[in-house]
N, C-alpha and C positions, 0 to 999 in steps of 0.2 A: 505493499500499499503506499504511498506518497503522503507525504508532509501533511497537507489538509485533510486528508481521510485522517490518519492517526489523531489529530487534534481534536476533530470532530469526536471519535470514536473515546476518546480519554479527555471530553470536555476542557481542553486547555487550548491556547493559541501557539500561532506556528512560532510564534517569537517568544514563548518559554521553550519548547520542545528544541531550538535554536540555539536558548541559551543551555539546557540540559545537556546538550551534543557538545558545546564549548564546556561546558563546566568536567564534562568527560561521562555521565552519567548516564548518557545515550548514544548509541553507535549507529549512524545510519551506514547502510552502503549507497553507493552510488549506483545508477543505471546507468546507460550507456551516452545517453543527454544530457548528465550532469545532476540529475534530479534526486535528491533523497528518495530511499526506499525502505522501509518498514516492514516487520512481520507482526505475527499475531502477539510473541512477546514482549514486544515493547509496548505493549497499552497496558499490560499487565505492570509494566517497570512504570511505564508514567503512574498510575494509580498509583502503586507503593508510593514514589517521589510525593504525589500529593496529597495521600495521607499522611504521611509523616511531617510535609508541611505545614497542615492543618492543625496538626498538633505540638507544633510550636518545634519541631528540628530543623536544624538549618540544611543546606544543600548536604554541605558536609559530613552529618551526624545521618543523613539518607543514603552515602556509599555504600558504608559495608552491609544493609538490608537490600539495595541494588545488585552487588557482588553475592550476596549470597541466592539470590534470585536468579543470577545468571551461572550459578554454580550447579543448579538444578535442585535446589530446595524447594517444599511445598509453599513453604513464605520466609518472606524477607528478613525477620525476626529469629528464625531457630538456629545461628551460626552462635559463637561467641562473640566474634567483634559487637553484632548487633545487640544481643546480651549487656555486653560492656558498654555501649552506648545506653540503652534502655536505664541499665544502671544508675549511669552517669547524669543522663536526663534526671530521675525521681532524685538522685540527691541533689541536683540543683534546686528544682520543684521546692523541695522539702526545707534547704535553706529559705527560697523564698516566700514560703508560709512561716517559720520562723517569724522573719523578718517584720511579715505582715501581721503579725498576731503583736509583735514588741510594740508597733510601730500604734496598733489600735490600743493597746493596754495605754501606752503614753499619750495618745490623744484624749481617751477615755478622764485618764487623772487629770487634765490640764481645762477640760470640761467642766470636772466635776469640781477643782478649786476654784475656777473662773464662773460657774452658777453653779453654786451648791444646789438648790432647788430643780435643776434642770434635769429633766429624764435622756437617757441616752436614746437615739437613735433605732429602734426599733427594739426599744426593751418593755415591759410592764408597769406595771405598777411601783416597782423597786425607788429606793431611792438613788440619787448619781454617786453618793459615799458607796452603798452598797456595790453598785454597780462596779463603782473601782477595784471593789477588794474580790468580785466575781471575776473582773477582767486580770486582776492578777493569780488568782488561780487558774485560771484557763492558759494562764503564761507558764508553764514550769520554767522552771528559773533552775540554772547551774546546782549540783549540789543535792537536787530532788531524786529520789527515785525513777532508774526509769519505767515506763509501763511496754513490757513488751506484747501485752496480748490483749484483746479488745479492740474497741474503736475509739477513736478521739470523741469529743465533743463538735469536732466540725460538721459542718450540713449534715444534721440529724446523725451522725454515726456514719455515713457513707464514707468519708476520708478516716483511714487507721491512724493511730496512734504515732507519733515520730518520737523517735527515741529521741533526747535530747543530749547531744552529745558538745555542742558547742558551748563555749563561756556566754554569759551574758557583756554587753559592751559595755 
């Protein structure tokens, strides 16, 4: 298939496909007339790249997943290099979550000091000073025991508990 058909089937622009090729993630064969030609497996590669990009991965992060598919694996995430990228990205997200929880606790404390009678957004009838203490409990500080099982209180228990192996700033 030519580049336009691949772009249509994969739901991307021809410009994106050329960029993926330039970055070494996609390889086009050339017809006698110089047109790029792709096969069915390229649709799957582009779908994998798009899925990873949508999940917050970079094109460099996507490289091991594409190589895994090219090597004949059923999924791009089944190779050791891909798993290492998953683990690194999860660690980065955990760090971002911790930073956001700390920022929220700091902001709740500032609000409680600036406006003692004000309620925090999203909170019910508890007073601001109680909210601040609740925020502090939600934020596990260094030196408190790690929780290895169960879920955290984030998103109604959907997000698993994070081990707190970072020290507070």
